[in-house]
VEXKOLGU-760394 format. One record per atom (N, C-alpha, C): residue number from 1; residue in one letter; x, y, z. Coordinates in steps of 0.1 Angstrom, whole numbers, plus 5000, padded with zeros to 4 digits. Layout:
BEGIN
(milo NUM,"A",(X,Y,Z)),
...
# end
This chain:
BEGIN
(milo 1,"X",(2743,6741,4296)),
(milo 1,"X",(2753,6748,4288)),
(milo 1,"X",(2747,6760,4281)),
(milo 2,"X",(2755,6770,4279)),
(milo 2,"X",(2751,6782,4274)),
(milo 2,"X",(2758,6785,4260)),
(milo 3,"X",(2751,6792,4252)),
(milo 3,"X",(2758,6797,4240)),
(milo 3,"X",(2755,6812,4238)),
(milo 4,"X",(2764,6819,4233)),
(milo 4,"X",(2763,6834,4232)),
(milo 4,"X",(2757,6837,4218)),
(milo 5,"X",(2747,6846,4218)),
(milo 5,"X",(2741,6851,4205)),
(milo 5,"X",(2746,6865,4203)),
(milo 6,"X",(2755,6867,4193)),
(milo 6,"X",(2761,6880,4191)),
(milo 6,"X",(2755,6888,4179)),
(milo 7,"X",(2745,6882,4173)),
(milo 7,"X",(2739,6889,4161)),
(milo 7,"X",(2724,6890,4163)),
(milo 8,"X",(2718,6901,4158)),
(milo 8,"X",(2704,6903,4159)),
(milo 8,"X",(2698,6896,4146)),
(milo 9,"X",(2684,6895,4146)),
(milo 9,"X",(2678,6890,4134)),
(milo 9,"X",(2682,6899,4123)),
(milo 10,"X",(2684,6893,4111)),
(milo 10,"X",(2689,6900,4100)),
(milo 10,"X",(2704,6902,4099)),
(milo 11,"X",(2711,6897,4109)),
(milo 11,"X",(2726,6896,4108)),
(milo 11,"X",(2733,6908,4114)),
(milo 12,"X",(2726,6918,4118)),
(milo 12,"X",(2733,6930,4124)),
(milo 12,"X",(2740,6926,4137)),
(milo 13,"X",(2752,6931,4140)),
(milo 13,"X",(2759,6928,4152)),
(milo 13,"X",(2752,6934,4164)),
(milo 14,"X",(2751,6927,4175)),
(milo 14,"X",(2746,6932,4188)),
(milo 14,"X",(2758,6940,4194)),
(milo 15,"X",(2754,6950,4202)),
(milo 15,"X",(2764,6957,4210)),
(milo 15,"X",(2768,6947,4221)),
(milo 16,"X",(2779,6949,4227)),
(milo 16,"X",(2784,6940,4238)),
(milo 16,"X",(2774,6938,4249)),
(milo 17,"X",(2768,6949,4253)),
(milo 17,"X",(2758,6949,4264)),
(milo 17,"X",(2745,6942,4260)),
(milo 18,"X",(2742,6941,4248)),
(milo 18,"X",(2730,6935,4243)),
(milo 18,"X",(2731,6920,4239)),
(milo 19,"X",(2743,6915,4240)),
(milo 19,"X",(2745,6901,4237)),
(milo 19,"X",(2737,6892,4246)),
(milo 20,"X",(2731,6882,4240)),
(milo 20,"X",(2722,6873,4247)),
(milo 20,"X",(2729,6859,4249)),
(milo 21,"X",(2728,6854,4261)),
(milo 21,"X",(2732,6840,4264)),
(milo 21,"X",(2720,6831,4264)),
(milo 22,"X",(2721,6821,4256)),
(milo 22,"X",(2709,6812,4254)),
(milo 22,"X",(2713,6798,4258)),
(milo 23,"X",(2703,6790,4262)),
(milo 23,"X",(2704,6776,4265)),
(milo 23,"X",(2709,6769,4252)),
(milo 24,"X",(2720,6761,4253)),
(milo 24,"X",(2724,6754,4241)),
(milo 24,"X",(2715,6743,4237)),
(milo 25,"X",(2707,6738,4246)),
(milo 25,"X",(2698,6727,4243)),
(milo 25,"X",(2685,6732,4236)),
(milo 26,"X",(2678,6742,4242)),
(milo 26,"X",(2665,6746,4236)),
(milo 26,"X",(2665,6760,4230)),
(milo 27,"X",(2675,6768,4232)),
(milo 27,"X",(2676,6782,4227)),
(milo 27,"X",(2669,6793,4235)),
(milo 28,"X",(2664,6789,4246)),
(milo 28,"X",(2657,6799,4255)),
(milo 28,"X",(2667,6810,4260)),
(milo 29,"X",(2663,6822,4261)),
(milo 29,"X",(2671,6832,4266)),
(milo 29,"X",(2674,6830,4281)),
(milo 30,"X",(2687,6830,4285)),
(milo 30,"X",(2690,6828,4299)),
(milo 30,"X",(2695,6841,4306)),
(milo 31,"X",(2704,6848,4299)),
(milo 31,"X",(2709,6860,4305)),
(milo 31,"X",(2714,6870,4294)),
(milo 32,"X",(2717,6882,4298)),
(milo 32,"X",(2722,6893,4289)),
(milo 32,"X",(2736,6896,4294)),
(milo 33,"X",(2745,6899,4284)),
(milo 33,"X",(2759,6902,4286)),
(milo 33,"X",(2760,6914,4296)),
(milo 34,"X",(2750,6924,4296)),
(milo 34,"X",(2751,6935,4304)),
(milo 34,"X",(2751,6932,4319)),
(milo 35,"X",(2746,6919,4322)),
(milo 35,"X",(2746,6915,4336)),
(milo 35,"X",(2757,6906,4340)),
(milo 36,"X",(2767,6905,4331)),
(milo 36,"X",(2779,6897,4335)),
(milo 36,"X",(2787,6904,4346)),
(milo 37,"X",(2793,6897,4355)),
(milo 37,"X",(2801,6902,4365)),
(milo 37,"X",(2814,6895,4366)),
(milo 38,"X",(2825,6902,4369)),
(milo 38,"X",(2838,6895,4370)),
(milo 38,"X",(2838,6886,4382)),
(milo 39,"X",(2846,6875,4381)),
(milo 39,"X",(2848,6865,4392)),
(milo 39,"X",(2862,6867,4396)),
(milo 40,"X",(2864,6873,4407)),
(milo 40,"X",(2877,6876,4412)),
(milo 40,"X",(2886,6883,4402)),
(milo 41,"X",(2879,6893,4395)),
(milo 41,"X",(2886,6901,4385)),
(milo 41,"X",(2888,6895,4371)),
(milo 42,"X",(2883,6883,4369)),
(milo 42,"X",(2884,6876,4356)),
(milo 42,"X",(2870,6874,4350)),
(milo 43,"X",(2870,6873,4336)),
(milo 43,"X",(2857,6871,4329)),
(milo 43,"X",(2852,6857,4332)),
(milo 44,"X",(2860,6847,4333)),
(milo 44,"X",(2856,6833,4336)),
(milo 44,"X",(2866,6827,4346)),
(milo 45,"X",(2862,6817,4352)),
(milo 45,"X",(2871,6809,4362)),
(milo 45,"X",(2869,6794,4360)),
(milo 46,"X",(2879,6787,4362)),
(milo 46,"X",(2878,6772,4361)),
(milo 46,"X",(2879,6766,4375)),
(milo 47,"X",(2870,6756,4377)),
(milo 47,"X",(2870,6749,4390)),
(milo 47,"X",(2869,6734,4387)),
(milo 48,"X",(2873,6726,4397)),
(milo 48,"X",(2871,6711,4396)),
(milo 48,"X",(2863,6707,4408)),
(milo 49,"X",(2853,6699,4405)),
(milo 49,"X",(2844,6694,4415)),
(milo 49,"X",(2850,6681,4422)),
(milo 50,"X",(2843,6676,4433)),
(milo 50,"X",(2849,6665,4440)),
(milo 50,"X",(2851,6652,4431)),
(milo 51,"X",(2844,6651,4420)),
(milo 51,"X",(2845,6639,4411)),
(milo 51,"X",(2856,6641,4401)),
(milo 52,"X",(2863,6653,4401)),
(milo 52,"X",(2873,6656,4392)),
(milo 52,"X",(2869,6662,4378)),
(milo 53,"X",(2857,6666,4377)),
(milo 53,"X",(2852,6673,4365)),
(milo 53,"X",(2855,6687,4365)),
(milo 54,"X",(2861,6693,4355)),
(milo 54,"X",(2865,6707,4354)),
(milo 54,"X",(2854,6715,4347)),
(milo 55,"X",(2850,6726,4353)),
(milo 55,"X",(2840,6735,4348)),
(milo 55,"X",(2846,6749,4346)),
(milo 56,"X",(2842,6755,4335)),
(milo 56,"X",(2846,6769,4333)),
(milo 56,"X",(2833,6777,4335)),
(milo 57,"X",(2833,6787,4344)),
(milo 57,"X",(2820,6794,4347)),
(milo 57,"X",(2822,6809,4344)),
(milo 58,"X",(2811,6815,4341)),
(milo 58,"X",(2810,6830,4340)),
(milo 58,"X",(2800,6835,4350)),
(milo 59,"X",(2801,6847,4355)),
(milo 59,"X",(2792,6852,4365)),
(milo 59,"X",(2782,6862,4359)),
(milo 60,"X",(2770,6861,4364)),
(milo 60,"X",(2759,6870,4360)),
(milo 60,"X",(2752,6875,4372)),
(milo 61,"X",(2749,6888,4373)),
(milo 61,"X",(2741,6893,4384)),
(milo 61,"X",(2726,6890,4383)),
(milo 62,"X",(2722,6888,4371)),
(milo 62,"X",(2708,6884,4368)),
(milo 62,"X",(2709,6873,4357)),
(milo 63,"X",(2700,6863,4358)),
(milo 63,"X",(2699,6853,4348)),
(milo 63,"X",(2684,6848,4349)),
(milo 64,"X",(2675,6856,4343)),
(milo 64,"X",(2661,6854,4344)),
(milo 64,"X",(2656,6841,4337)),
(milo 65,"X",(2665,6835,4329)),
(milo 65,"X",(2661,6822,4323)),
(milo 65,"X",(2665,6810,4331)),
(milo 66,"X",(2670,6812,4343)),
(milo 66,"X",(2674,6801,4352)),
(milo 66,"X",(2664,6800,4363)),
(milo 67,"X",(2663,6787,4368)),
(milo 67,"X",(2655,6784,4380)),
(milo 67,"X",(2663,6775,4389)),
(milo 68,"X",(2663,6778,4402)),
(milo 68,"X",(2671,6770,4411)),
(milo 68,"X",(2662,6759,4416)),
(milo 69,"X",(2668,6746,4416)),
(milo 69,"X",(2660,6734,4419)),
(milo 69,"X",(2664,6726,4431)),
(milo 70,"X",(2674,6732,4438)),
(milo 70,"X",(2679,6725,4450)),
(milo 70,"X",(2679,6735,4462)),
(milo 71,"X",(2681,6729,4474)),
(milo 71,"X",(2682,6738,4485)),
(milo 71,"X",(2697,6742,4486)),
(milo 72,"X",(2700,6754,4491)),
(milo 72,"X",(2713,6759,4492)),
(milo 72,"X",(2722,6750,4501)),
(milo 73,"X",(2734,6747,4496)),
(milo 73,"X",(2744,6739,4503)),
(milo 73,"X",(2758,6745,4504)),
(milo 74,"X",(2764,6744,4515)),
(milo 74,"X",(2778,6749,4516)),
(milo 74,"X",(2788,6739,4512)),
(milo 75,"X",(2784,6726,4510)),
(milo 75,"X",(2793,6715,4507)),
(milo 75,"X",(2802,6718,4494)),
(milo 76,"X",(2815,6718,4496)),
(milo 76,"X",(2825,6719,4485)),
(milo 76,"X",(2822,6732,4477)),
(milo 77,"X",(2818,6743,4483)),
(milo 77,"X",(2816,6755,4476)),
(milo 77,"X",(2829,6761,4470)),
(milo 78,"X",(2828,6765,4457)),
(milo 78,"X",(2840,6771,4451)),
(milo 78,"X",(2843,6785,4456)),
(milo 79,"X",(2833,6791,4463)),
(milo 79,"X",(2835,6804,4469)),
(milo 79,"X",(2834,6803,4484)),
(milo 80,"X",(2845,6805,4491)),
(milo 80,"X",(2844,6803,4506)),
(milo 80,"X",(2833,6812,4512)),
(milo 81,"X",(2826,6806,4521)),
(milo 81,"X",(2815,6813,4528)),
(milo 81,"X",(2802,6814,4521)),
(milo 82,"X",(2802,6808,4509)),
(milo 82,"X",(2790,6809,4501)),
(milo 82,"X",(2783,6795,4500)),
(milo 83,"X",(2770,6795,4498)),
(milo 83,"X",(2762,6783,4495)),
(milo 83,"X",(2759,6783,4480)),
(milo 84,"X",(2756,6771,4475)),
(milo 84,"X",(2753,6770,4461)),
(milo 84,"X",(2740,6762,4459)),
(milo 85,"X",(2733,6765,4447)),
(milo 85,"X",(2721,6757,4443)),
(milo 85,"X",(2723,6754,4429)),
(milo 86,"X",(2717,6743,4424)),
(milo 86,"X",(2717,6739,4410)),
(milo 86,"X",(2707,6748,4403)),
(milo 87,"X",(2712,6753,4391)),
(milo 87,"X",(2703,6761,4383)),
(milo 87,"X",(2701,6754,4370)),
(milo 88,"X",(2688,6754,4365)),
(milo 88,"X",(2684,6748,4353)),
(milo 88,"X",(2677,6758,4344)),
(milo 89,"X",(2676,6755,4331)),
(milo 89,"X",(2669,6763,4322)),
(milo 89,"X",(2654,6763,4324)),
(milo 90,"X",(2648,6775,4324)),
(milo 90,"X",(2633,6775,4326)),
(milo 90,"X",(2626,6770,4314)),
(milo 91,"X",(2632,6769,4303)),
(milo 91,"X",(2626,6764,4291)),
(milo 91,"X",(2626,6749,4290)),
(milo 92,"X",(2637,6742,4293)),
(milo 92,"X",(2638,6728,4291)),
(milo 92,"X",(2643,6720,4303)),
(milo 93,"X",(2646,6727,4314)),
(milo 93,"X",(2651,6721,4326)),
(milo 93,"X",(2665,6715,4325)),
(milo 94,"X",(2672,6718,4315)),
(milo 94,"X",(2686,6714,4313)),
(milo 94,"X",(2695,6721,4323)),
(milo 95,"X",(2705,6714,4328)),
(milo 95,"X",(2714,6720,4338)),
(milo 95,"X",(2722,6731,4331)),
(milo 96,"X",(2722,6743,4337)),
(milo 96,"X",(2730,6754,4332)),
(milo 96,"X",(2742,6757,4342)),
(milo 97,"X",(2740,6754,4354)),
(milo 97,"X",(2751,6758,4364)),
(milo 97,"X",(2746,6759,4378)),
(milo 98,"X",(2751,6769,4385)),
(milo 98,"X",(2748,6770,4399)),
(milo 98,"X",(2746,6785,4403)),
(milo 99,"X",(2738,6787,4413)),
(milo 99,"X",(2737,6800,4419)),
(milo 99,"X",(2744,6800,4432)),
(milo 100,"X",(2754,6809,4434)),
(milo 100,"X",(2761,6811,4446)),
(milo 100,"X",(2756,6823,4454)),
(milo 101,"X",(2754,6821,4467)),
(milo 101,"X",(2749,6832,4476)),
(milo 101,"X",(2758,6832,4488)),
(milo 102,"X",(2761,6844,4492)),
(milo 102,"X",(2769,6845,4504)),
(milo 102,"X",(2768,6859,4511)),
(milo 103,"X",(2776,6861,4522)),
(milo 103,"X",(2775,6873,4529)),
(milo 103,"X",(2780,6885,4522)),
(milo 104,"X",(2788,6883,4512)),
(milo 104,"X",(2794,6894,4504)),
(milo 104,"X",(2783,6898,4493)),
(milo 105,"X",(2779,6911,4494)),
(milo 105,"X",(2768,6915,4484)),
(milo 105,"X",(2773,6914,4470)),
(milo 106,"X",(2786,6914,4467)),
(milo 106,"X",(2791,6913,4454)),
(milo 106,"X",(2790,6899,4448)),
(milo 107,"X",(2787,6889,4457)),
(milo 107,"X",(2786,6875,4453)),
(milo 107,"X",(2772,6874,4447)),
(milo 108,"X",(2771,6872,4434)),
(milo 108,"X",(2758,6870,4427)),
(milo 108,"X",(2758,6856,4422)),
(milo 109,"X",(2752,6854,4411)),
(milo 109,"X",(2751,6841,4406)),
(milo 109,"X",(2762,6838,4396)),
(milo 110,"X",(2766,6826,4396)),
(milo 110,"X",(2776,6821,4386)),
(milo 110,"X",(2770,6809,4379)),
(milo 111,"X",(2771,6810,4366)),
(milo 111,"X",(2765,6799,4358)),
(milo 111,"X",(2776,6792,4350)),
(milo 112,"X",(2775,6779,4349)),
(milo 112,"X",(2784,6772,4341)),
(milo 112,"X",(2783,6777,4327)),
(milo 113,"X",(2794,6778,4320)),
(milo 113,"X",(2794,6783,4306)),
(milo 113,"X",(2803,6774,4298)),
(milo 114,"X",(2797,6769,4287)),
(milo 114,"X",(2805,6762,4278)),
(milo 114,"X",(2799,6765,4264)),
(milo 115,"X",(2807,6769,4255)),
(milo 115,"X",(2801,6773,4241)),
(milo 115,"X",(2799,6760,4234)),
(milo 116,"X",(2788,6759,4227)),
(milo 116,"X",(2785,6748,4218)),
(milo 116,"X",(2781,6752,4204)),
# end
């Protein structure tokens, strides 16, 4: 899970591009807002997995605080033609989302996002 940090130390507001996305569990920096990418033209998208769990995800072209811990799989991919890998926080190994890769160079990583 991710949380957005919109203020700097001392309470000053961050610019939109400087907003930091942090792991909700340990507070480690995961990504910066300047690396957000639209998903089919939207800021976020909702998907349901085979077990019926709904996820709202946001896309990032870079997420240096994530580590992929599985091998790429095409099974039940939310993006046709893409494979996915589980992404965890580099700080605490908590599940943050998935990295999607595909033949389309605009396909970058998408991380599950839920504000806490």
